[in-house]
Backbone as XML, in Angstrom:
<?xml version="1.0"?>
<chain id="A" units="angstrom">
  <residue number="1" name="MET">
    <atom name="N" x="0.928" y="28.253" z="32.458"/>
    <atom name="CA" x="2.127" y="27.554" z="33.123"/>
    <atom name="C" x="3.679" y="28.413" z="32.736"/>
  </residue>
  <residue number="2" name="ASN">
    <atom name="N" x="4.395" y="28.876" z="34.032"/>
    <atom name="CA" x="5.035" y="29.787" z="33.547"/>
    <atom name="C" x="6.570" y="29.304" z="33.483"/>
  </residue>
  <residue number="3" name="ARG">
    <atom name="N" x="7.037" y="30.393" z="33.143"/>
    <atom name="CA" x="8.272" y="29.936" z="32.387"/>
    <atom name="C" x="9.533" y="29.360" z="33.090"/>
  </residue>
  <residue number="4" name="THR">
    <atom name="N" x="9.282" y="29.389" z="34.288"/>
    <atom name="CA" x="10.227" y="28.666" z="35.424"/>
    <atom name="C" x="9.752" y="27.224" z="35.350"/>
  </residue>
  <residue number="5" name="PHE">
    <atom name="N" x="8.471" y="26.559" z="35.403"/>
    <atom name="CA" x="8.049" y="25.276" z="35.195"/>
    <atom name="C" x="8.193" y="24.869" z="34.012"/>
  </residue>
  <residue number="6" name="LEU">
    <atom name="N" x="8.077" y="25.658" z="32.954"/>
    <atom name="CA" x="8.247" y="25.144" z="31.771"/>
    <atom name="C" x="9.736" y="24.332" z="31.588"/>
  </residue>
  <residue number="7" name="MET">
    <atom name="N" x="10.929" y="25.453" z="31.842"/>
    <atom name="CA" x="12.262" y="25.249" z="31.724"/>
    <atom name="C" x="12.483" y="24.227" z="32.863"/>
  </residue>
  <residue number="8" name="MET">
    <atom name="N" x="11.860" y="24.303" z="34.099"/>
    <atom name="CA" x="12.303" y="22.650" z="34.795"/>
    <atom name="C" x="11.913" y="21.741" z="34.120"/>
  </residue>
  <residue number="9" name="THR">
    <atom name="N" x="10.735" y="21.673" z="33.566"/>
    <atom name="CA" x="10.079" y="19.964" z="32.770"/>
    <atom name="C" x="11.010" y="19.931" z="31.521"/>
  </residue>
  <residue number="10" name="LEU">
    <atom name="N" x="11.607" y="20.675" z="30.900"/>
    <atom name="CA" x="12.335" y="20.534" z="29.587"/>
    <atom name="C" x="13.322" y="20.096" z="30.266"/>
  </residue>
  <residue number="11" name="THR">
    <atom name="N" x="14.197" y="20.714" z="31.109"/>
    <atom name="CA" x="15.451" y="19.810" z="32.021"/>
    <atom name="C" x="15.192" y="18.792" z="32.277"/>
  </residue>
  <residue number="12" name="ALA">
    <atom name="N" x="14.177" y="18.141" z="33.158"/>
    <atom name="CA" x="13.880" y="16.733" z="33.370"/>
    <atom name="C" x="13.729" y="16.268" z="32.159"/>
  </residue>
  <residue number="13" name="VAL">
    <atom name="N" x="13.174" y="16.475" z="31.002"/>
    <atom name="CA" x="12.854" y="15.508" z="29.923"/>
    <atom name="C" x="14.397" y="15.245" z="29.110"/>
  </residue>
  <residue number="14" name="ALA">
    <atom name="N" x="14.971" y="16.434" z="29.296"/>
    <atom name="CA" x="16.401" y="16.534" z="28.748"/>
    <atom name="C" x="17.186" y="15.281" z="29.397"/>
  </residue>
  <residue number="15" name="LEU">
    <atom name="N" x="17.186" y="15.461" z="30.664"/>
    <atom name="CA" x="18.133" y="14.238" z="31.384"/>
    <atom name="C" x="17.404" y="12.953" z="31.541"/>
  </residue>
  <residue number="16" name="ALA">
    <atom name="N" x="15.983" y="13.067" z="31.369"/>
    <atom name="CA" x="15.628" y="11.504" z="30.995"/>
    <atom name="C" x="15.910" y="11.055" z="29.942"/>
  </residue>
  <residue number="17" name="LEU">
    <atom name="N" x="16.085" y="11.372" z="28.482"/>
    <atom name="CA" x="15.995" y="11.360" z="27.497"/>
    <atom name="C" x="17.893" y="11.186" z="27.309"/>
  </residue>
  <residue number="18" name="LEU">
    <atom name="N" x="18.780" y="11.892" z="28.155"/>
    <atom name="CA" x="19.860" y="11.829" z="27.793"/>
    <atom name="C" x="20.846" y="10.352" z="28.374"/>
  </residue>
  <residue number="19" name="THR">
    <atom name="N" x="19.644" y="9.730" z="29.674"/>
    <atom name="CA" x="20.262" y="8.419" z="30.177"/>
    <atom name="C" x="19.878" y="7.420" z="29.284"/>
  </residue>
  <residue number="20" name="THR">
    <atom name="N" x="18.703" y="7.756" z="28.645"/>
    <atom name="CA" x="18.490" y="6.196" z="27.471"/>
    <atom name="C" x="18.759" y="7.032" z="26.118"/>
  </residue>
  <residue number="21" name="GLN">
    <atom name="N" x="19.605" y="7.600" z="26.003"/>
    <atom name="CA" x="19.851" y="8.189" z="24.544"/>
    <atom name="C" x="20.849" y="7.617" z="23.606"/>
  </residue>
  <residue number="22" name="SER">
    <atom name="N" x="21.344" y="6.021" z="24.003"/>
    <atom name="CA" x="22.259" y="5.077" z="23.503"/>
    <atom name="C" x="20.856" y="4.096" z="23.001"/>
  </residue>
  <residue number="23" name="ASN">
    <atom name="N" x="20.014" y="4.314" z="23.537"/>
    <atom name="CA" x="18.732" y="3.149" z="23.135"/>
    <atom name="C" x="17.598" y="4.008" z="22.002"/>
  </residue>
  <residue number="24" name="ALA">
    <atom name="N" x="17.923" y="5.211" z="22.073"/>
    <atom name="CA" x="17.391" y="6.361" z="20.716"/>
    <atom name="C" x="16.741" y="5.502" z="19.595"/>
  </residue>
  <residue number="25" name="GLN">
    <atom name="N" x="15.774" y="5.347" z="18.834"/>
    <atom name="CA" x="15.879" y="5.007" z="17.739"/>
    <atom name="C" x="16.381" y="6.183" z="16.478"/>
  </residue>
  <residue number="26" name="SER">
    <atom name="N" x="17.211" y="5.709" z="15.658"/>
    <atom name="CA" x="17.699" y="6.518" z="14.566"/>
    <atom name="C" x="16.751" y="7.331" z="13.887"/>
  </residue>
  <residue number="27" name="SER">
    <atom name="N" x="15.581" y="6.861" z="13.769"/>
    <atom name="CA" x="14.568" y="7.577" z="13.106"/>
    <atom name="C" x="14.053" y="8.907" z="13.800"/>
  </residue>
  <residue number="28" name="ASN">
    <atom name="N" x="14.647" y="9.165" z="15.012"/>
    <atom name="CA" x="14.022" y="10.157" z="15.938"/>
    <atom name="C" x="15.406" y="11.248" z="16.016"/>
  </residue>
  <residue number="29" name="CYS">
    <atom name="N" x="16.620" y="10.825" z="15.166"/>
    <atom name="CA" x="17.535" y="11.636" z="15.226"/>
    <atom name="C" x="18.439" y="11.976" z="13.855"/>
  </residue>
  <residue number="30" name="ALA">
    <atom name="N" x="18.632" y="13.461" z="14.111"/>
    <atom name="CA" x="19.391" y="13.566" z="12.639"/>
    <atom name="C" x="19.895" y="15.266" z="12.563"/>
  </residue>
  <residue number="31" name="ARG">
    <atom name="N" x="20.907" y="15.346" z="11.724"/>
    <atom name="CA" x="21.449" y="16.645" z="12.294"/>
    <atom name="C" x="20.255" y="17.777" z="12.122"/>
  </residue>
  <residue number="32" name="HIS">
    <atom name="N" x="20.690" y="18.684" z="12.574"/>
    <atom name="CA" x="19.539" y="20.062" z="13.442"/>
    <atom name="C" x="19.064" y="20.239" z="12.460"/>
  </residue>
  <residue number="33" name="ASP">
    <atom name="N" x="19.864" y="20.697" z="11.021"/>
    <atom name="CA" x="19.214" y="21.481" z="10.129"/>
    <atom name="C" x="18.082" y="20.813" z="9.232"/>
  </residue>
  <residue number="34" name="ILE">
    <atom name="N" x="18.691" y="19.339" z="9.777"/>
    <atom name="CA" x="17.584" y="18.046" z="8.694"/>
    <atom name="C" x="16.208" y="18.312" z="9.744"/>
  </residue>
  <residue number="35" name="VAL">
    <atom name="N" x="16.263" y="18.335" z="11.001"/>
    <atom name="CA" x="15.349" y="18.302" z="11.675"/>
    <atom name="C" x="14.367" y="19.445" z="11.731"/>
  </residue>
  <residue number="36" name="VAL">
    <atom name="N" x="15.329" y="20.821" z="12.037"/>
    <atom name="CA" x="14.364" y="21.886" z="11.446"/>
    <atom name="C" x="13.246" y="21.793" z="10.212"/>
  </residue>
  <residue number="37" name="GLU">
    <atom name="N" x="13.979" y="21.434" z="9.109"/>
    <atom name="CA" x="13.258" y="21.478" z="7.993"/>
    <atom name="C" x="12.310" y="20.639" z="7.721"/>
  </residue>
  <residue number="38" name="ARG">
    <atom name="N" x="12.431" y="19.308" z="8.586"/>
    <atom name="CA" x="11.318" y="18.584" z="8.458"/>
    <atom name="C" x="10.415" y="18.962" z="8.894"/>
  </residue>
  <residue number="39" name="LEU">
    <atom name="N" x="10.767" y="19.698" z="10.170"/>
    <atom name="CA" x="9.529" y="20.197" z="11.236"/>
    <atom name="C" x="8.668" y="21.447" z="10.216"/>
  </residue>
  <residue number="40" name="ALA">
    <atom name="N" x="9.571" y="22.502" z="9.864"/>
    <atom name="CA" x="8.690" y="23.309" z="9.104"/>
    <atom name="C" x="8.283" y="22.749" z="7.809"/>
  </residue>
  <residue number="41" name="VAL">
    <atom name="N" x="8.582" y="22.241" z="7.181"/>
    <atom name="CA" x="8.069" y="21.758" z="5.843"/>
    <atom name="C" x="6.831" y="21.007" z="6.279"/>
  </residue>
  <residue number="42" name="GLY">
    <atom name="N" x="6.956" y="19.858" z="6.991"/>
    <atom name="CA" x="6.165" y="18.698" z="7.523"/>
    <atom name="C" x="5.233" y="19.262" z="8.191"/>
  </residue>
  <residue number="43" name="TYR">
    <atom name="N" x="5.379" y="19.924" z="9.138"/>
    <atom name="CA" x="4.699" y="20.234" z="10.167"/>
    <atom name="C" x="4.061" y="22.172" z="10.373"/>
  </residue>
  <residue number="44" name="GLY">
    <atom name="N" x="4.905" y="22.500" z="9.460"/>
    <atom name="CA" x="4.719" y="24.043" z="9.628"/>
    <atom name="C" x="5.174" y="24.802" z="11.063"/>
  </residue>
  <residue number="45" name="GLU">
    <atom name="N" x="5.838" y="23.855" z="11.845"/>
    <atom name="CA" x="6.302" y="24.411" z="12.892"/>
    <atom name="C" x="7.630" y="25.022" z="12.807"/>
  </residue>
  <residue number="46" name="SER">
    <atom name="N" x="7.560" y="26.177" z="13.862"/>
    <atom name="CA" x="9.159" y="26.644" z="14.058"/>
    <atom name="C" x="9.168" y="27.038" z="15.644"/>
  </residue>
  <residue number="47" name="ARG">
    <atom name="N" x="10.855" y="27.361" z="15.368"/>
    <atom name="CA" x="11.044" y="27.474" z="16.810"/>
    <atom name="C" x="10.549" y="28.497" z="17.923"/>
  </residue>
  <residue number="48" name="GLN">
    <atom name="N" x="10.086" y="28.041" z="18.654"/>
    <atom name="CA" x="9.002" y="29.021" z="19.787"/>
    <atom name="C" x="10.140" y="29.528" z="21.322"/>
  </residue>
  <residue number="49" name="SER">
    <atom name="N" x="10.835" y="28.438" z="21.445"/>
    <atom name="CA" x="11.724" y="28.753" z="22.584"/>
    <atom name="C" x="13.004" y="27.813" z="22.658"/>
  </residue>
  <residue number="50" name="ILE">
    <atom name="N" x="13.793" y="28.356" z="23.550"/>
    <atom name="CA" x="15.354" y="27.548" z="23.179"/>
    <atom name="C" x="15.978" y="27.873" z="24.474"/>
  </residue>
  <residue number="51" name="GLY">
    <atom name="N" x="16.408" y="26.661" z="25.350"/>
    <atom name="CA" x="17.148" y="26.804" z="26.731"/>
    <atom name="C" x="18.234" y="25.522" z="26.746"/>
  </residue>
  <residue number="52" name="ILE">
    <atom name="N" x="19.150" y="26.334" z="28.031"/>
    <atom name="CA" x="20.235" y="24.969" z="28.102"/>
    <atom name="C" x="20.031" y="24.052" z="29.164"/>
  </residue>
  <residue number="53" name="GLY">
    <atom name="N" x="20.187" y="22.679" z="28.712"/>
    <atom name="CA" x="19.734" y="21.866" z="29.716"/>
    <atom name="C" x="21.203" y="21.200" z="30.509"/>
  </residue>
  <residue number="54" name="ALA">
    <atom name="N" x="20.637" y="20.425" z="31.181"/>
    <atom name="CA" x="21.784" y="19.746" z="31.689"/>
    <atom name="C" x="22.996" y="19.209" z="30.796"/>
  </residue>
  <residue number="55" name="ASN">
    <atom name="N" x="24.034" y="19.315" z="31.028"/>
    <atom name="CA" x="25.335" y="18.717" z="30.694"/>
    <atom name="C" x="25.545" y="19.629" z="29.178"/>
  </residue>
  <residue number="56" name="ASN">
    <atom name="N" x="25.174" y="21.022" z="29.014"/>
    <atom name="CA" x="24.655" y="21.467" z="28.338"/>
    <atom name="C" x="24.147" y="21.037" z="26.718"/>
  </residue>
  <residue number="57" name="THR">
    <atom name="N" x="23.134" y="20.463" z="26.988"/>
    <atom name="CA" x="21.965" y="20.207" z="25.870"/>
    <atom name="C" x="21.346" y="20.952" z="25.528"/>
  </residue>
  <residue number="58" name="VAL">
    <atom name="N" x="20.899" y="21.626" z="24.387"/>
    <atom name="CA" x="20.053" y="22.354" z="23.812"/>
    <atom name="C" x="18.604" y="22.188" z="23.721"/>
  </residue>
  <residue number="59" name="VAL">
    <atom name="N" x="17.684" y="22.625" z="24.295"/>
    <atom name="CA" x="16.302" y="22.088" z="24.214"/>
    <atom name="C" x="15.532" y="23.149" z="23.474"/>
  </residue>
  <residue number="60" name="GLU">
    <atom name="N" x="14.700" y="22.630" z="22.636"/>
    <atom name="CA" x="14.016" y="23.910" z="21.787"/>
    <atom name="C" x="12.450" y="23.069" z="21.907"/>
  </residue>
  <residue number="61" name="VAL">
    <atom name="N" x="11.652" y="24.240" z="21.787"/>
    <atom name="CA" x="10.326" y="23.702" z="21.472"/>
    <atom name="C" x="10.009" y="24.656" z="20.070"/>
  </residue>
  <residue number="62" name="PHE">
    <atom name="N" x="9.419" y="23.676" z="19.227"/>
    <atom name="CA" x="8.884" y="24.268" z="17.868"/>
    <atom name="C" x="7.433" y="23.984" z="17.870"/>
  </residue>
  <residue number="63" name="ALA">
    <atom name="N" x="6.548" y="24.927" z="17.302"/>
    <atom name="CA" x="5.285" y="24.793" z="17.147"/>
    <atom name="C" x="4.450" y="25.524" z="15.974"/>
  </residue>
  <residue number="64" name="ALA">
    <atom name="N" x="3.596" y="25.117" z="15.556"/>
    <atom name="CA" x="2.463" y="25.498" z="14.796"/>
    <atom name="C" x="1.712" y="26.437" z="15.246"/>
  </residue>
  <residue number="65" name="LEU">
    <atom name="N" x="1.505" y="27.725" z="15.386"/>
    <atom name="CA" x="0.783" y="28.573" z="15.971"/>
    <atom name="C" x="-0.468" y="28.481" z="15.492"/>
  </residue>
  <residue number="66" name="ASP">
    <atom name="N" x="-0.737" y="27.992" z="14.019"/>
    <atom name="CA" x="-2.200" y="27.786" z="13.322"/>
    <atom name="C" x="-2.887" y="26.600" z="13.871"/>
  </residue>
  <residue number="67" name="THR">
    <atom name="N" x="-2.097" y="25.407" z="13.639"/>
    <atom name="CA" x="-2.716" y="24.153" z="13.970"/>
    <atom name="C" x="-2.552" y="23.791" z="15.303"/>
  </residue>
  <residue number="68" name="GLY">
    <atom name="N" x="-1.604" y="24.245" z="15.841"/>
    <atom name="CA" x="-0.983" y="24.092" z="17.483"/>
    <atom name="C" x="-0.349" y="22.727" z="17.581"/>
  </residue>
  <residue number="69" name="SER">
    <atom name="N" x="0.494" y="22.321" z="16.545"/>
    <atom name="CA" x="1.533" y="21.016" z="16.562"/>
    <atom name="C" x="2.332" y="21.759" z="17.240"/>
  </residue>
  <residue number="70" name="TRP">
    <atom name="N" x="3.383" y="20.853" z="18.147"/>
    <atom name="CA" x="4.428" y="21.210" z="19.192"/>
    <atom name="C" x="5.270" y="19.853" z="19.048"/>
  </residue>
  <residue number="71" name="THR">
    <atom name="N" x="6.185" y="20.092" z="18.880"/>
    <atom name="CA" x="7.594" y="19.383" z="18.936"/>
    <atom name="C" x="8.731" y="19.571" z="19.972"/>
  </residue>
  <residue number="72" name="ILE">
    <atom name="N" x="9.381" y="18.567" z="20.777"/>
    <atom name="CA" x="10.443" y="19.556" z="21.812"/>
    <atom name="C" x="11.732" y="18.368" z="21.267"/>
  </residue>
  <residue number="73" name="THR">
    <atom name="N" x="12.865" y="19.210" z="20.956"/>
    <atom name="CA" x="13.629" y="18.392" z="20.723"/>
    <atom name="C" x="15.116" y="19.021" z="21.607"/>
  </residue>
  <residue number="74" name="VAL">
    <atom name="N" x="16.067" y="17.793" z="21.732"/>
    <atom name="CA" x="17.465" y="17.967" z="22.300"/>
    <atom name="C" x="18.401" y="17.871" z="21.547"/>
  </residue>
  <residue number="75" name="THR">
    <atom name="N" x="19.429" y="18.594" z="21.872"/>
    <atom name="CA" x="20.810" y="18.689" z="20.770"/>
    <atom name="C" x="21.590" y="18.253" z="21.984"/>
  </residue>
  <residue number="76" name="ALA">
    <atom name="N" x="22.585" y="17.387" z="21.951"/>
    <atom name="CA" x="23.784" y="17.074" z="23.015"/>
    <atom name="C" x="24.990" y="17.805" z="22.160"/>
  </residue>
  <residue number="77" name="PRO">
    <atom name="N" x="25.664" y="18.269" z="22.772"/>
    <atom name="CA" x="27.163" y="19.220" z="22.124"/>
    <atom name="C" x="27.616" y="18.353" z="21.394"/>
  </residue>
  <residue number="78" name="GLY">
    <atom name="N" x="27.767" y="18.519" z="20.352"/>
    <atom name="CA" x="28.580" y="17.513" z="19.112"/>
    <atom name="C" x="27.795" y="16.737" z="18.427"/>
  </residue>
  <residue number="79" name="GLY">
    <atom name="N" x="26.496" y="16.689" z="19.012"/>
    <atom name="CA" x="25.608" y="15.261" z="18.656"/>
    <atom name="C" x="24.578" y="15.505" z="17.718"/>
  </residue>
  <residue number="80" name="PRO">
    <atom name="N" x="23.559" y="14.579" z="17.485"/>
    <atom name="CA" x="22.429" y="15.012" z="16.494"/>
    <atom name="C" x="21.547" y="15.345" z="17.508"/>
  </residue>
  <residue number="81" name="THR">
    <atom name="N" x="20.255" y="15.934" z="16.525"/>
    <atom name="CA" x="19.160" y="16.378" z="17.376"/>
    <atom name="C" x="18.131" y="15.511" z="17.239"/>
  </residue>
  <residue number="82" name="CYS">
    <atom name="N" x="17.490" y="15.286" z="18.358"/>
    <atom name="CA" x="16.746" y="14.100" z="18.657"/>
    <atom name="C" x="15.268" y="14.473" z="19.053"/>
  </residue>
  <residue number="83" name="MET">
    <atom name="N" x="14.089" y="14.152" z="18.453"/>
    <atom name="CA" x="13.009" y="14.706" z="18.801"/>
    <atom name="C" x="12.364" y="13.976" z="19.741"/>
  </residue>
  <residue number="84" name="VAL">
    <atom name="N" x="12.185" y="14.517" z="21.090"/>
    <atom name="CA" x="11.805" y="13.615" z="22.078"/>
    <atom name="C" x="10.080" y="13.680" z="22.391"/>
  </residue>
  <residue number="85" name="ALA">
    <atom name="N" x="9.390" y="14.499" z="22.225"/>
    <atom name="CA" x="7.752" y="14.604" z="22.125"/>
    <atom name="C" x="7.364" y="15.402" z="21.432"/>
  </residue>
  <residue number="86" name="SER">
    <atom name="N" x="6.185" y="15.083" z="21.087"/>
    <atom name="CA" x="5.279" y="16.248" z="20.292"/>
    <atom name="C" x="3.910" y="16.162" z="20.899"/>
  </residue>
  <residue number="87" name="GLY">
    <atom name="N" x="2.729" y="16.553" z="20.362"/>
    <atom name="CA" x="1.801" y="16.635" z="20.790"/>
    <atom name="C" x="0.875" y="18.013" z="19.861"/>
  </residue>
  <residue number="88" name="GLN">
    <atom name="N" x="-0.142" y="18.168" z="20.422"/>
    <atom name="CA" x="-1.210" y="19.063" z="19.710"/>
    <atom name="C" x="-1.910" y="20.131" z="20.615"/>
  </residue>
  <residue number="89" name="ALA">
    <atom name="N" x="-2.211" y="21.318" z="20.774"/>
    <atom name="CA" x="-2.708" y="22.095" z="21.310"/>
    <atom name="C" x="-1.739" y="23.031" z="21.748"/>
  </residue>
  <residue number="90" name="PHE">
    <atom name="N" x="-1.016" y="23.468" z="21.151"/>
    <atom name="CA" x="0.058" y="24.394" z="21.957"/>
    <atom name="C" x="-0.421" y="25.736" z="22.161"/>
  </residue>
  <residue number="91" name="GLN">
    <atom name="N" x="0.028" y="26.667" z="23.065"/>
    <atom name="CA" x="-0.451" y="27.268" z="23.370"/>
    <atom name="C" x="0.662" y="28.778" z="24.222"/>
  </residue>
  <residue number="92" name="ALA">
    <atom name="N" x="1.165" y="29.721" z="22.737"/>
    <atom name="CA" x="2.267" y="30.588" z="23.657"/>
    <atom name="C" x="1.762" y="31.519" z="24.682"/>
  </residue>
  <residue number="93" name="LEU">
    <atom name="N" x="2.340" y="31.476" z="25.705"/>
    <atom name="CA" x="2.025" y="32.006" z="26.929"/>
    <atom name="C" x="3.365" y="32.961" z="27.272"/>
  </residue>
  <residue number="94" name="ALA">
    <atom name="N" x="2.809" y="33.959" z="28.071"/>
    <atom name="CA" x="3.610" y="35.174" z="28.479"/>
    <atom name="C" x="2.858" y="35.604" z="29.804"/>
  </residue>
  <residue number="95" name="ASP">
    <atom name="N" x="2.953" y="34.540" z="30.717"/>
    <atom name="CA" x="2.486" y="34.832" z="32.248"/>
    <atom name="C" x="3.493" y="35.656" z="32.843"/>
  </residue>
  <residue number="96" name="GLY">
    <atom name="N" x="3.146" y="36.799" z="33.585"/>
    <atom name="CA" x="3.684" y="37.616" z="34.585"/>
    <atom name="C" x="4.328" y="36.932" z="35.413"/>
  </residue>
  <residue number="97" name="LEU">
    <atom name="N" x="5.220" y="37.339" z="36.319"/>
    <atom name="CA" x="5.870" y="36.556" z="37.351"/>
    <atom name="C" x="4.552" y="37.336" z="38.906"/>
  </residue>
  <residue number="98" name="PRO">
    <atom name="N" x="4.528" y="36.553" z="39.859"/>
    <atom name="CA" x="3.470" y="36.742" z="40.695"/>
    <atom name="C" x="4.041" y="37.774" z="41.772"/>
  </residue>
  <residue number="99" name="ASN">
    <atom name="N" x="3.691" y="38.404" z="42.361"/>
    <atom name="CA" x="3.337" y="39.366" z="43.123"/>
    <atom name="C" x="4.110" y="38.914" z="44.422"/>
  </residue>
  <residue number="100" name="THR">
    <atom name="N" x="5.549" y="38.936" z="44.829"/>
    <atom name="CA" x="6.037" y="38.366" z="45.989"/>
    <atom name="C" x="6.183" y="39.549" z="47.079"/>
  </residue>
  <residue number="101" name="ASP">
    <atom name="N" x="5.689" y="41.029" z="47.007"/>
    <atom name="CA" x="5.922" y="41.724" z="47.988"/>
    <atom name="C" x="5.045" y="41.616" z="49.337"/>
  </residue>
  <residue number="102" name="SER">
    <atom name="N" x="5.683" y="41.852" z="50.107"/>
    <atom name="CA" x="4.790" y="41.556" z="51.585"/>
    <atom name="C" x="3.688" y="42.851" z="51.394"/>
  </residue>
  <residue number="103" name="PRO">
    <atom name="N" x="2.791" y="42.340" z="52.132"/>
    <atom name="CA" x="1.236" y="43.230" z="52.242"/>
    <atom name="C" x="1.978" y="44.277" z="53.493"/>
  </residue>
  <residue number="104" name="ALA">
    <atom name="N" x="1.378" y="45.554" z="52.873"/>
    <atom name="CA" x="1.427" y="46.646" z="53.327"/>
    <atom name="C" x="0.549" y="46.866" z="54.655"/>
  </residue>
</chain>
């Protein structure tokens, strides 16, 4: 998966969540420092990537490289951090850009 696709996916997730944020359960949202500590202590996850989504939301991916667990969080400006997705089998990738040169 390349970075552009990943960032587009994370932005789409953030947009979908912002439209339903008022319906979010409070157990999935807390202050940023509390969420980060819970992910570190409970799951061994640390931040692997970060980006700015729509409406200046901060989208972060946390993962534990040894177990493969991962969590995506979204933080609205001035708002709580909400855990929006989680799973297993995280892989850190650093795919290069495709060659777009014209054939000679």
